C-alpha positions as CSV (number, residue, x, y, z in Angstrom):
1,X,2.1,20.9,4.3
2,X,2.8,20.0,0.8
3,X,2.7,16.3,0.2
4,X,3.7,14.3,-3.0
5,X,2.0,11.0,-3.6
6,X,3.7,8.9,-6.2
7,X,1.4,6.3,-7.9
8,X,-1.6,8.4,-7.0
9,X,-3.7,6.9,-9.8
10,X,-3.3,3.4,-8.4
11,X,-5.3,1.3,-6.1
12,X,-3.7,2.4,-2.9
13,X,-3.0,5.9,-4.2
14,X,-6.7,6.5,-4.8
15,X,-7.6,5.5,-1.3
16,X,-4.7,7.5,0.1
17,X,-5.6,10.8,-1.6
18,X,-9.3,10.3,-0.5
19,X,-8.1,9.8,3.1
20,X,-5.7,12.8,3.1
21,X,-8.3,15.1,1.6
22,X,-10.8,14.3,4.3
23,X,-8.4,14.1,7.3
24,X,-5.8,16.8,6.6
25,X,-5.5,20.3,5.2
26,X,-2.4,19.3,3.1
27,X,-1.8,20.5,-0.4
28,X,-1.5,17.4,-2.5
29,X,0.4,16.6,-5.7
30,X,0.0,13.2,-7.2
31,X,2.0,11.5,-9.9
32,X,0.3,9.2,-12.4
33,X,1.7,6.7,-15.0
34,X,1.5,5.4,-17.7
35,X,-1.1,8.0,-18.7
36,X,-3.1,11.0,-17.5
37,X,-5.8,10.3,-14.9
38,X,-8.5,12.8,-14.2
39,X,-9.8,13.4,-10.7
40,X,-13.5,12.5,-11.0
41,X,-14.3,15.1,-8.3
42,X,-11.9,18.0,-8.7
43,X,-10.4,19.2,-5.5
44,X,-8.6,22.6,-5.1
45,X,-6.0,20.9,-2.8
46,X,-5.2,18.1,-5.3
47,X,-3.4,18.2,-8.6
48,X,-2.5,15.2,-10.6
49,X,0.5,15.1,-13.0
50,X,1.9,12.6,-15.4
51,X,5.3,11.5,-14.5
52,X,7.7,8.7,-15.5
53,X,9.7,8.4,-12.3
54,X,12.4,6.4,-14.0
55,X,13.6,9.6,-15.8
56,X,15.9,11.4,-13.4
57,X,15.6,14.7,-15.2
58,X,11.7,14.7,-14.9
59,X,11.9,13.8,-11.2
60,X,14.4,16.6,-10.6
61,X,12.2,19.1,-12.3
62,X,9.1,17.8,-10.4
63,X,10.8,18.2,-7.0
64,X,12.3,21.6,-7.9
65,X,8.9,23.1,-8.8
66,X,6.8,21.5,-6.0
67,X,9.4,21.2,-3.2
68,X,7.2,18.8,-1.0
69,X,7.5,18.6,2.7
70,X,6.6,14.9,2.5
71,X,6.7,12.2,-0.1
72,X,4.6,9.1,0.1
73,X,6.2,6.9,-2.4
74,X,3.6,4.3,-3.5
75,X,4.5,3.9,-7.2
76,X,5.7,0.4,-8.0
77,X,5.2,-2.6,-10.1
78,X,3.3,-4.6,-7.3
79,X,2.4,-8.0,-8.8
80,X,4.4,-11.0,-7.6
81,X,3.3,-13.1,-10.6
82,X,4.2,-10.3,-13.0
83,X,7.6,-10.0,-11.5
84,X,8.3,-13.7,-12.3
85,X,7.2,-13.2,-15.9
86,X,9.4,-10.0,-16.4
87,X,12.0,-9.7,-13.5
88,X,14.0,-6.8,-15.0
89,X,11.0,-4.7,-15.6
90,X,10.0,-5.0,-11.9
91,X,13.5,-4.4,-10.6
92,X,14.2,-1.4,-12.9
93,X,10.9,0.3,-12.3
94,X,10.9,-0.1,-8.5
95,X,14.6,0.6,-7.8
96,X,15.3,3.3,-10.3
97,X,12.2,5.4,-9.5
98,X,13.0,5.5,-5.8
99,X,16.7,6.2,-6.5
100,X,15.7,9.3,-8.7
101,X,13.4,10.5,-5.9
102,X,16.0,10.4,-3.2
103,X,18.7,11.8,-5.4
104,X,16.4,14.8,-6.3
105,X,15.9,15.6,-2.6
106,X,19.6,15.2,-2.0
107,X,20.7,17.4,-4.8
108,X,18.1,20.1,-4.1
109,X,18.9,19.9,-0.3
110,X,15.2,19.7,0.6
111,X,14.0,18.9,4.1
112,X,11.6,16.4,2.9
113,X,10.2,13.4,4.9
114,X,10.1,10.3,2.6
115,X,7.8,7.4,3.3
116,X,9.4,4.3,1.6
117,X,6.8,1.6,1.0
118,X,8.3,-1.9,1.2
119,X,6.3,-5.1,1.6
120,X,5.7,-8.2,3.8
121,X,7.1,-10.1,0.7
122,X,10.6,-9.0,1.9
123,X,10.5,-11.5,4.7
124,X,10.0,-14.6,2.4
125,X,9.1,-18.0,3.9
126,X,9.3,-18.0,7.7
127,X,9.8,-20.8,10.0
128,X,6.8,-21.5,12.4
129,X,8.7,-20.4,15.4
130,X,9.4,-16.9,13.7
131,X,5.7,-16.0,13.5
132,X,4.4,-13.4,13.9
133,X,7.0,-11.6,11.8
134,X,8.5,-8.5,13.3
135,X,10.8,-5.8,11.9
136,X,13.9,-7.8,13.2
137,X,12.9,-11.0,11.3
138,X,15.3,-12.1,8.6
139,X,14.7,-11.0,5.0
140,X,14.5,-13.9,2.5
141,X,13.1,-12.4,-0.8
142,X,11.6,-15.2,-2.8
143,X,10.5,-13.3,-5.9
144,X,11.9,-10.5,-8.1
145,X,9.2,-8.3,-6.7
146,X,10.3,-9.1,-3.1
147,X,13.9,-8.4,-4.1
148,X,12.9,-5.1,-5.5
149,X,11.2,-4.1,-2.2
150,X,14.3,-5.2,-0.2
151,X,16.4,-2.9,-2.4
152,X,14.0,0.0,-1.8
153,X,13.9,-0.6,1.9
154,X,17.7,-0.8,2.3
155,X,18.2,2.1,-0.1
156,X,16.0,4.2,2.3
157,X,18.1,3.1,5.2
158,X,21.3,3.9,3.3
159,X,20.3,7.4,2.3
160,X,19.2,8.0,6.0
161,X,22.6,6.9,7.3
162,X,24.7,8.5,4.6
163,X,22.9,11.8,4.2
164,X,20.8,12.1,7.4
165,X,17.7,12.2,5.2
166,X,14.3,12.1,6.9
167,X,13.2,8.6,5.8
168,X,10.6,6.3,7.4
169,X,10.3,2.8,6.0
170,X,7.0,0.7,6.0
171,X,6.5,-3.0,5.5
172,X,2.7,-3.4,4.8
173,X,1.3,-6.9,4.8
174,X,-1.6,-8.0,2.5
175,X,-4.2,-5.3,2.1
176,X,-7.3,-5.2,-0.1
177,X,-10.4,-3.2,-0.7
178,X,-12.6,-1.7,-3.4
179,X,-10.8,-0.9,-6.6
180,X,-8.0,-3.5,-6.3
181,X,-6.9,-5.2,-9.5
182,X,-8.2,-8.9,-10.0
183,X,-4.7,-9.9,-10.2
184,X,-4.9,-10.2,-6.4
185,X,-6.7,-13.0,-4.6
186,X,-9.6,-11.1,-3.0
187,X,-10.7,-9.1,-6.1
188,X,-10.0,-12.2,-8.2
189,X,-12.6,-14.2,-6.2
190,X,-15.1,-11.2,-5.9
191,X,-15.0,-10.2,-9.5
192,X,-15.8,-13.7,-10.6
193,X,-18.7,-13.9,-8.1
194,X,-20.0,-10.6,-9.5
195,X,-19.6,-11.8,-13.1
196,X,-21.6,-14.9,-12.3
197,X,-24.4,-13.0,-10.7
198,X,-24.5,-10.8,-13.7
199,X,-24.8,-13.8,-16.0
200,X,-21.4,-13.1,-17.6
201,X,-19.8,-16.4,-16.5
202,X,-20.7,-19.9,-15.7
203,X,-21.3,-20.6,-12.0
204,X,-17.8,-21.7,-11.3
205,X,-15.1,-19.6,-9.5
206,X,-11.6,-20.7,-10.6
207,X,-9.1,-20.6,-7.7
208,X,-5.4,-21.2,-6.9
209,X,-4.0,-22.5,-3.7
210,X,-6.6,-22.2,-1.0
211,X,-4.5,-24.0,1.6
212,X,-2.5,-20.9,2.6
213,X,-3.1,-18.4,5.4
214,X,-2.3,-14.7,5.0
215,X,-2.4,-11.5,7.1
216,X,-5.1,-9.2,5.5
217,X,-6.0,-5.7,6.3
218,X,-8.3,-3.2,4.7
219,X,-6.6,-0.7,2.5
220,X,-8.4,2.2,4.3
221,X,-6.7,1.1,7.5
222,X,-3.4,0.9,5.8
223,X,-3.5,4.5,4.3
224,X,-4.5,5.8,7.7
225,X,-1.2,4.1,8.8
226,X,0.8,5.9,6.2
227,X,-0.6,9.2,7.3
228,X,0.3,8.5,10.9
229,X,3.8,7.4,9.8
230,X,4.3,10.8,8.1
231,X,3.1,12.6,11.2
232,X,4.7,10.4,14.0
233,X,7.2,8.0,12.6
234,X,10.8,8.1,13.7
235,X,13.5,8.9,10.9
236,X,15.4,5.8,10.0
237,X,13.0,3.3,11.5
238,X,11.1,0.6,9.8
239,X,7.5,-0.5,10.7
240,X,5.3,-3.4,9.9
241,X,1.7,-2.6,9.0
242,X,-0.3,-5.9,9.8
243,X,-3.5,-7.1,11.3
244,X,-1.5,-9.7,13.3
245,X,-3.9,-12.5,12.3
246,X,-3.5,-15.3,9.7
247,X,-6.7,-15.7,7.6
248,X,-7.1,-18.9,5.6
249,X,-7.6,-18.0,1.8
250,X,-10.3,-20.7,1.8
251,X,-12.2,-18.7,4.4
252,X,-12.1,-15.6,2.2
253,X,-13.5,-17.6,-0.7
254,X,-16.2,-19.2,1.5
255,X,-17.2,-15.8,2.9
256,X,-17.6,-14.3,-0.6
257,X,-19.6,-17.3,-1.8
258,X,-21.9,-17.0,1.2
259,X,-22.6,-13.4,0.3
260,X,-23.5,-14.3,-3.3
261,X,-27.1,-14.3,-4.6
262,X,-26.5,-17.5,-6.6
263,X,-25.1,-21.0,-6.0
264,X,-21.4,-21.1,-7.1
265,X,-18.8,-23.9,-7.1
266,X,-15.0,-23.5,-6.9
267,X,-12.6,-25.2,-9.3
268,X,-8.8,-25.3,-8.8
269,X,-6.9,-23.7,-11.7
270,X,-3.2,-24.8,-11.6
271,X,-2.3,-21.8,-13.6
272,X,-3.1,-19.6,-10.6
273,X,-0.6,-21.3,-8.3
274,X,2.6,-19.3,-7.6
275,X,6.0,-20.9,-8.4
276,X,6.7,-20.6,-4.7
277,X,4.2,-20.2,-1.8
278,X,4.4,-20.1,2.0
279,X,1.8,-22.0,4.1
280,X,1.3,-19.5,6.9
281,X,2.3,-15.9,6.9
282,X,1.4,-13.1,9.3
283,X,3.0,-10.2,11.1
284,X,3.1,-8.0,14.2
285,X,2.5,-4.2,14.0
286,X,3.2,-3.8,17.8
287,X,6.1,-1.5,17.1
288,X,4.1,0.8,14.9
289,X,1.2,0.7,17.4
290,X,3.5,1.8,20.2
291,X,4.9,4.7,18.2
292,X,1.7,6.0,16.6
293,X,-1.4,4.5,18.3
294,X,-2.5,2.9,15.0
295,X,-5.0,0.0,15.1
296,X,-6.9,-1.7,12.4
297,X,-10.6,-0.7,12.5
298,X,-12.4,-2.3,9.6
299,X,-13.4,-6.0,10.1
300,X,-12.4,-8.4,7.3
301,X,-16.0,-9.4,6.5
302,X,-16.8,-5.7,5.9
303,X,-13.8,-5.5,3.6
304,X,-15.0,-8.5,1.6
305,X,-18.6,-7.1,1.4
306,X,-17.2,-3.8,0.0
307,X,-15.0,-5.5,-2.5
308,X,-17.9,-7.6,-3.8
309,X,-20.2,-4.6,-4.0
310,X,-17.5,-2.7,-6.0
311,X,-17.4,-5.5,-8.5
312,X,-21.2,-5.7,-8.6
313,X,-21.2,-2.1,-9.5
314,X,-18.6,-2.5,-12.3
315,X,-20.6,-5.3,-13.9
316,X,-23.9,-3.5,-13.5
317,X,-22.5,-0.8,-15.9
């Protein structure tokens, strides 16, 4: 099988290509942007190419030359806070790129399975009686990023219905792991702890809203789910990928502080608060589990340890 990974140089893309190289015999092509990314350990089954997916001509040429059997479309502007700062950049990037991909497949009449990656952010703020969120829960996008993901999600459905294209839609909930940007909550905490241990920062971790609860999974469990979706997902269906448990953000911080080698205090930074936030948010992956047998395997404490070790390694350099 030939598989195309868009956004192969990003946080999830790195973990996905590592997983696919170890668990499949697929030939992999990965797109990277905004600049070239070298594979630190060259693999004969993996090639990375620069591609601006917002350019329809470039996307058409890419698909005409590689003709993938599957596309795992990860490339996106994925920061909620950045989407509030520059809404159009997020909307244009996320919607136009996917449109170009689907149009290339349609024009070339390829028989390609497409994995459209949405987000739990599509659901917006749920009522307590709506938890855990399922695939039939209402969509209430509360940020430009969430809106872009609803558009990608429904665009995937539209192309499946209109052109009978082989499209499977995923709605992953929060996921973290080694290599994630400190724009996100777990690496934001862990990178500060590692900086403090290295003597690069005063012994104070600056935090945002700790009084929220979120559904966290390890990115390595999530990319395993993406592979299973390619192998076993039903065309036209949408699936949640979630742990099914709400974890208090305060608990994440306390666990990381307990793993530190020094004494650290936490200090609230109002600048780290979102314009809109939801107290409790978690989902059900029961439908995906029934269809594919997927289950999360990596405990959250192990994930937190691995993220902290990653940042310790970064600052040790």
